[in-house]
N, C-alpha and C positions, 0 to 999 in steps of 0.2 A: 204344699209343705209335707203332707203325709207321704206323697209319692217320693219326694226327695229323701226323706228319712229311710224309707224302705230300700231305695237304691243304694244309699250310703251304707246301710246295715249289711246289705248283700255284698257290697264291695269290700267292706271292712272284714266281714266273715271270710270271704274268699282269700283276701290278703293274709289274714291271720293263719288260716289253714295252710296256705302256701309256705309261709315262714316256718310254721311248725314242721311241715314235711321236710323242708331243707335242713332244719335243725336236727331232725331225726336221722336224716341221711349222713350229716356230718358226724353224728354220734357213732354211726356204724363204721365210718371210716376211722374215727379215733379209736374205737374198740379194737380194730384190727392192727392199727399202727403201734399201739402201746403194749401189745402182748409181750411179756418177758423183758421189756426194756425199762431202764431206769433213767428218768429225765432230770431228776433233782437229787441233791446229795442225800437227803433223808427219805426220799421216796423209793425205798428198797423193799417194800412189802411183798412184791411178787417177782422181783428180779433175781433173788437169791434162791435158786432151785438146784437141788442136788449138789450144793457146795459142801455140806456136811463138815462144817468147821469143827475142829477138835477143841479149840479154845475160843470161847465166846465172851466178850465183854458187853454188859448191858448197862445203859444209863442214858443220860442226856448230854448236853454240850460239855459237861465236865468229864465225859468219857471220850467223845469224838475229838475234842481239841487237846486232850491230855495224854492219851495212851497211843503210842506209836505201835500199832498192831503189825506193821511191816517188820519193824525191828524185832518184835517178839517172835514173829513167824520165822525169821532168819536165825535167831538165837536158839530156838527150840526145835527147829525142823518140823514144825506142826502148822497147820492152817489156822490162823487167828483172824478174828474179825470183830469190829466194834458195831454191835447192833444198837443203834441209838435213835433218839428223837429229841430234837432241840426243844428246850423249854417245856419238857413234859416230866411227869412224875412216875413213880413206880407203878401206879395203876395203869397208865398208858403203855408202859413197857411190858407189862404182863400180857396185854392183848397182842402186842407186837411179837412177843416171844411165842405165843400160841400160834400165831399166823406163820412164823418161821418154821415151826415144827410140822406144818402141813406139807412142806416141801423138802425138809431135811431131816436127817437123823439127829438124835440128841447129841450135844457136845460132850466131850470127855470132862472138860472143866468149864464151869460157868462162874464168871466173875460178875457179881451184882453190886452196883453202886449202892452204898448204904450210909447216907448222911441225913441229917435232920430235914433239910429242905427237900431232898428228893423223895422222901417217904411222907412228906407233909401234904397239905391241901393247898399250898400256895400257888400252884400252877393252874388252878381251875378256871381262871377268868380270861386272860388274854389269849388270842390266837395270832401270834406274830408271823406265822409262816403258812398261811392257807395254801399257798402254791404247791406245797409238798403233798397235799391231799387231793388235788383236783382230779387225779386219776381214779380215786376211790370213793367219791361222793355220789355221783349220779347212779341211781338205782341201788346204791348201797351194796356193792358186790362183796365186800369183806365184812359186812355187818358191823361197821365201825361207827355208824352215825349216832348211836346212843352215846358215844364218847364226845361227839361234837355238839350235843344239844346245848350245853352251857358255855360253849365257846363263842366269843365275840367274832362276828364275821360269817357264821354259819346260819343259813335259813333253810326252811323246808323246801323253798323254791329250788335250791341247789340240788336237792335229791330228785325232784319230780319233773322239773322243766329242763329240757335239753339245752346245753351250751351256756345257760345263764351263769353258771358258776365261774366262767372264764372272764366275766366282767372285771376289768382292772388288771388282767394278766395276759396281755396280747402276745408276749414272747412265748409263754407256756402254751397258749392256744396254737400258735404257729408250729411249735415243735410237735405237739400232739397230732395236729391235722396233717403234717408232712411226714411224721415219723422220724424226724431228725433230732437227735439228742444233743442239741446245742444251746439250750437255754440256761445252762448252768456252767458257763465257761470258766468261772473262777476256780473250779475244781479240776483236778487232774485225773487221769485214768487210775492212778494208784489210790487216789482218794476213794473212788468207787470200789476198788478191789479190796481195800482194807478197812474202809469206814473211818479213816483217820484224816484229819485236816489240821495240821499245826498252824498256829497263829503267829505272824511276824510282829504284831503290834507291841508297842512298849506300854509301860504303865499309864493308865488313864487316857489312852488314845481313843478307845471306843466309848461312845455315849449311847445309853439305851434306857428305856423306861424301866425295864425289868432289873437292870443292874446299874442304877445311877452312880455316877462318879462321886467319890468321897475321899478325903485325905487318907493317906496310908495309916496314920495313927488314930484316925477317928472314923472307923467304919460304921455303917448303919446297923443297928441292932434289930433283929427280927424275932418274932414270937412263933415258934413251931408248935402250936398247940393241938393240931389235929394230925394224927399219924395213921398212915395206911398200913399198919402192921399185918392186916389180913392178907394183903398182897405179898408181903414178905413170906407169910405162911404158905401161900400158893406156890411160890418158888421153892421153898424148903421142902414141902411135901412132894412136889414133882421130882425134885432131885433125889430124894430118898427112894422113891418108887422106881426110878429109872437109872439108878446106879451112876448118877452124875455128881461129880465133886463140886459142891457149892462153896464159893469163897465170897464173903461179904467184905467190902472195903470202903473206907472213907477217903475220897480223893483230897488232896491238899487244897486249902483255901489260904488266903493271906493269914499269917500268924496273928496279926492284930485282930482280925475278925473272928478267928477261932477262939481267941482268949476271952471274948465277950459273950460267947455262947454259954448259956446258963448251965450249971452243973446238972440241973434237973433234966434239961434236954439231952445232955450227953449220957446221963444215967439211963434214960429210956432206951437208948440204943444198947448200952451194955447189959441192962437187965434182960432184954430180949435175947442177946447173944448167950448170956449165962444160962438162961432158962432152957434153951434148945441146944446148947453146946455146939455152936456153929463156928467154923473157921472165920475169923474176923481180924482185920488189921486197920488201924487208924494211921494214915500216912502223914498226918499233921505233926510237925515238929519245928524246932528252932531253925532247921535248915531252910524253911520257907518263910523266914522273917526277912524277906528281901524283895523289894518292889521290882527289881529287874527281872524277876521270874514270872511276873504276872502282867496282865493287861487290865484287869480289874480285881476286886477282892475275891472273886470266886473262880476266876479263870486264869490258867497258866498260859504263857506264851511259849514259843518254840524252845527257848532255853529251859524254862521250867518243865516243859513236857519231856525233854530229854532226861533231865534229872529224875523226874517221877517214874518214867518208863524203866529206867535202869534200876531204880529201887524196887519196882515190881518184879523185874527179872531176878534180882538178887533174893528177894523175899520168897518167891514161889518156884523158880525154875533152876536155881543153882544150889541144890541141896545134895 
């Protein structure tokens, strides 16, 4: 019995080492294949090099689905791009912006989403799109893993053990191992070029945990009690020191949900704006009291995006 255990242990040890060597070899192949490429819509941390966008919009899905950066580029004759991360807060976007600056010159105009939810702590728990970060987890090349620690779906094994992070994501693994950027086919070349993806869905067609459906006149009320204004300060100070025009803006939400946000929450934003005398515009108005412009209470569809983008152009670029 003892001899069997010894033989089995040797066999298992040899097999484990062999698997580990194969995994390391695969990681070397992946490292070479992913250089400078973008495989997923929001996985643009290292693919935007020397783009030097003059107009940069920062935010989450309420920027990438709302602001037609291609239209703004054409109207202004300037390079515009939506630097976004779905379901993330201002804290996460500060890190992404700092990473962008490693490869690009500062923008001339920086438009930062500034609404109660985006600058709150409400995005800290779920990790709905781990596939967007598979390129950046192993060995922590961008020093982002401190952001992932509280995210559901992230484990220390992802950082230290090769290949294991791809469990459950075979299409992404195939793309990374072959170097073929074909695992995100629902997006177009222009989506990657401008960071914009308009949504064709009609009211209440999308169902999600983060934005559960609710009747137009009875939206769910949320408490925005923890604000990351220190990250707003980081953007503000950076722009002051680098001669970048900072514009804070509140993207439209359904007017019924905007009306039930407490005055206290709205005043927190306004108090910050008044204190630092920052350019700010709240785009919520009776214009957006129309369910045909949204697919849920916080996201515009294509029709709403067109209206909002033209309001942005009128407000900032037609003076």
